[in-house]
C-alpha positions, 0 to 999 in steps of 0.5 A: 500500500502507498502509506507503507511506502511513506513509512519506509522512506521516513525510516531511512538513514539519518544522513541527509543530502547537503543543503542545496542552493535553493535552501533559504537562509535563516534569519531571526527577527519579526516576520514582515507583515506580522500582527503579533503584539508585544503581549504575544511576543512574551510567549516566544519560543525558548532559546533552545526551541529557536535553535532547534527551529534553525536546525530544522529549517536548514535541514528540511525546507526546500524550494521547488527548483522547477517553478518560477514563482517561489514554492516551498516544501518539507523534504522527507526523503534522502533519495535524489532523482538519478534519471530513472523512476520518479523519487518521492520528496515530500508528502502532505503530512510533511507539508502540514507540519511545515506550515504549522512550524513556519507560521509558529516562528513568525515572531522570530524569522523574517522569512516566515511569511515568504516561506509560508506563502510559498508553502501555500502555493505548493499546496495549491499546485498539488491538490487531490483529484477527488476533494478539490481543496485537499492536498494530494498525499505524495509528490515526487521528482521526475527530473522535470517537475514535482508530480503526484505519485501513488495516487493523487488523493489525500491523507486526512492529517495533512489536510487538517494541519494545512487548514489549521495552519492557515487559520494561524496565519490569519491570526498572525498576518491577517487575510487582507493581502495576496492570500485570504488565509481564512477563506482558504482554510474554510474551503479545506475544512469544508472539503474534509467534512465532505470527503474525509468524515464518515457521516454515519458514525462521525469518524474521521476517515483515512483520506478522500480515497475512501469517499463514496465507498459502500457500507460494509467496505472494510475501510468504511469505519476505520480511523487513524489514531493520529488524525484525532486532533481534538483541539482543532475540531471546536476551532473548525466548528467555530470558523465554519459555523458547522456544528457537525465538527462537534459530533466528530469531536465527541466521537474522537473523545469516545474512541480515546475513552474506549481504548484507554478503558479497555487496556488501561495503558493509554496505548492507542493503536495506529488504526482503529475500527468500530466493531459491535458498537465499540472502538477497537484496535484494527487487525494486523495488515489492515492497511500498512503492516502487521503493527496496524493494531499496535502503537507504532509509527502513526500512533506515536504522535497521539501523545502530542495530538491528544496531550495538546488538547489537555494542555490547551482546552483542559479536555477531561478525556485528554487529561484522562488519557495523558495520565494513563499513558504517562503512568504506563511509560514511566513505569515501563521505562523505569523513568529512563527516556532512552528506554522508550521503545518504538512500538507497543501492543495495547497491553503494553508489550514492546514490539521493537527493540530500538528508541526513536525520536518520533516516539520520545518527544510526544511524551513530553506533552502528556507528562506536562498534561499529567503534571509530571515535571521530572519526566517532562524535563528528562524527555525534553533534555534528551530530545534537545540533545538527540543529535541529527535525526530524520524529517519525521522525528525532527518535525514532530519534536519541533511541533512538540517544543512549540506547544511545550513553550506555550506558543501554540496559536489558537485562532479566533 
């Protein structure tokens, strides 16, 4: 399956290609056109987070060398085009992360708005062939241009992040300029509701490629746990006036409750299905791998996604989940963050024997949510001292640092 290809690419060697001439310079001052006030600036990123942002930007932000008007994307692969088959360079997931990170750095990086607008243009140039305002999930270099590969359809999490980032941009820069960020966000949010939501169960589906499938299809009632970004949903309801988003919110909370209650560990699997009225782990090999029903390279983001809702909204389900998974992981590792393993069963057994940054940094937020200061500080210190990683772990860590520093923008 195409999602497995993405997983394979993000697990490649940490050795990245040298920075190209298309790579932007890194400068730090208030972004041009920023509406940020002195009050907003008081919650600026910590010095450690700014250093990490500089590292992330230098390493992963790239300009599309085939376009005249600047378009930017987040590099997620170590491969380069060699004259044969197209080589994947980015995915909508990475693009959403890039837009969230860039707008969050608006107070500090004078290039932030230019980069963000270039990322918006890249999104507009690579939309899905199904939902007109959703983004095609993968772009590849064929030596002449960046093209859609492995299906010009969408992945739900990327679309949600892109939409939310545009609302953040509206809060920071306003929408009276060249790009109406708010209008663009609303268009995406409405398409997510149309093409990526199961309107019977009010579950988020995997992407717009599930749109129109018949009841009884195995993908009809399947969700990816890392798509359950509950903090976004009330915001989406408010900006669109569409109360159906609160139905999606309530279903997402129920999914987290059901899995947490059933196993008591807080471990949420990569994929979840609805069976006999309850939400349960998906069977092995439903979509990607034998670990589809385990906490693996999708679900590793859940402590970040759900913990963020507990920190920002004090959501009782997010707090309950955070306390459970924080208690589990501290006990499992003996309080040593280097012993966090890259994957667990819902019962709490390891499925891997290695540590991975993408699994580490999200626990920073559930620790904060649970009020576990020592564990939080130990994880944060380890992540900041982790050394060079790959796009996935570094991007997730950057986003966790933004939330941890209290700098997550809540659109009005």
